[in-house]
N, C-alpha and C positions, 0 to 999 in steps of 0.2 A: 296494447298491453305492455307494461313495463316489467322487467325481470331483474331481480336482485338476489344476492346470495349471502349465505352465512351458515354457520353451524357446523357441528361435528356429528358424524353418524356413529352409532354403536349398535351392534346386534344386541337386542334385549332378551333374546331367547331364540329357540328354533323358530324360524319364519317370522320374527318380529324385529323391527328396526325402530330406534328412537333417536331423537336429536332436536336441534333447533333450526328451523327454517329461516329465522331472522333473530338477530341479537339487538336489543335496544341500546342506543347510544354509541354503537360502534360506527366510526366514520368509514364510509365507502368513498374511495377516491375515484371518480368517474370521469377522468379526462379534465374537462374544463370546470368541474364543480365537485364539491363534496356533498354527501348526503348521509343523514342519520334517520333511523326509525325511532319514534318516540313511544313510550309506553302508552297503551290504549289504542294504537293505530289499527289494530285488527279487531277490536271489541265489537264494532257494529257488524262486521262480516260474520264473526263467530255467533253472535246473538241472533242473526237473521235466519239461521237454519238453512241457508243456501248450500247447495252441493258444491264442495270444494274437492278437487281431484288431487291425487298424488301420481306423479308421472316420473318416468325415467328420461332424463335429458330433454325435458319440455316437449316430448313427442306424444301427441295425442293418441297414437296407436300403441303406446307403451304404458297403458294404464296399470297402476299398481294398487289403487284403492280409492275410496271416496268417503267423505263424511256422510253422504246419503245412505250408503250401505253399512256404515259403522266400522269399516275396515281401516279408516283413517280417523284418528282422534287428534284434535287440536285444542290448545288452550294457551292463553297468555299467562306468564308468571313474571316475577320481577326481572328475570334475565332476558326474556324474549318470547317468541312464538314457538312453543314446544309441541312436538308431535310424537305419536306412536303409530306405527303402521304394521298391519298384518300383511306380510308379503304373500302374493298369490302363488299357487302351485302351477306357475306358467314358466315358459322359457325365460321371460324377462325377470320374473321373481326369483327363480333359482339362480340365474346368472348373477343377478344383483347381490344376492346373499354371499356368493363366492367372492365377488369383487369388493364388497365391504369388508369381508373377513381378511382379505389380502391387503387391504388398505388402498386399493386402486380407486375406489369411490369412497370419499370421506367427507363430502359436503352436500349442502342443500342450497336451494334457490327458491324463490317464490315469484309468481307472476301476479300482477295487480294492475288496477286502474286507480286513478286518483279522482274522487268526486270534487265538485266545486268546493273550495275552502279546505280541502284535505291536505294541503301543503303550505309551507311558509318559506319564502325566499329572503335571504339577506346577504349582504356582502360583508365579509370579515377579513380584514388584513389583505385585501385585494383578491380574495377567493370567494366565489359564490357558494353559499351553503343552502341546501334544501333540506328542510325538516319535514318528514312525513308524519302528519298528525292523524290522518284517517285514510285508509285505503280500502278498496273493494278487492278482497283477496279472491283470486280465481283458481290458483293452483300452488302446490309446492312441488318441487322436483328433487330427485336425488341425482347427483351429477359429479363429474370429476374434472371439470374445466375451470380451474382457478383463473380469475382475471384481475384481481387486485388483492393487496396484502392484508387488509384489515378483516377480511372475511375468508372463509375457506374456499368458496367456489362462486363463480359468477358467470352468467350468460346474459348478454345484453344486446339489444339492437337499437342503436341511437344514430340518427342522421346527424353527423357532426357538422356538416355545412349549415343546416338549419339551426343547430345549437349555437354555433358561434355568431351567426347573424342575430339570434335572439338576445344574446348577452350584450350586444351593442345597443339594443333597443329595450329600455327598461319596461315599456308598456307590454311588450310581448312576454316578458318573464312571468307576469301574473296570469297569463292565459295558458291554455292547454297545449303549449308548443312542445312539451316534452312527451306527448302521447307517442308511444312506440308500439311496434308490433313485430312479431316474428313470423 
């Protein structure tokens, strides 16, 4: 699973948080390549009715809500993947509300896989660009770990040795060489 970040968090009321888990067209600079999410990338996942979880720092044991229960609402708009989350009355939920209010946690991330044909690669001015056309969204997460400047927060696990070997071999680029997991 791949993980990307973006968005600003805001308390939408007592026990509610809203923001953008992804912003369309914003370039993420991920070491050896740039990446952008295109409008419509999440449409299939949202239409499928699959359960998508909201987590704290991508930790499965820090569940904050889910689309299945209705505590997480997701939709695409012109700006990106918007969400609203009803925080649980749990230690994670209460702590997170305080951290958001203080500004310690101000960003979001999302975890996904890319189905065949879901991305497009090209080289522009000596830099590889990956456009995410369609992704299978697995989770959104609220986090405080910024990793690159064009988005608020990022958490990523990428095997750089395999990445740099892949960019030397154009055949590998079109394959699932960027599958990552945490």
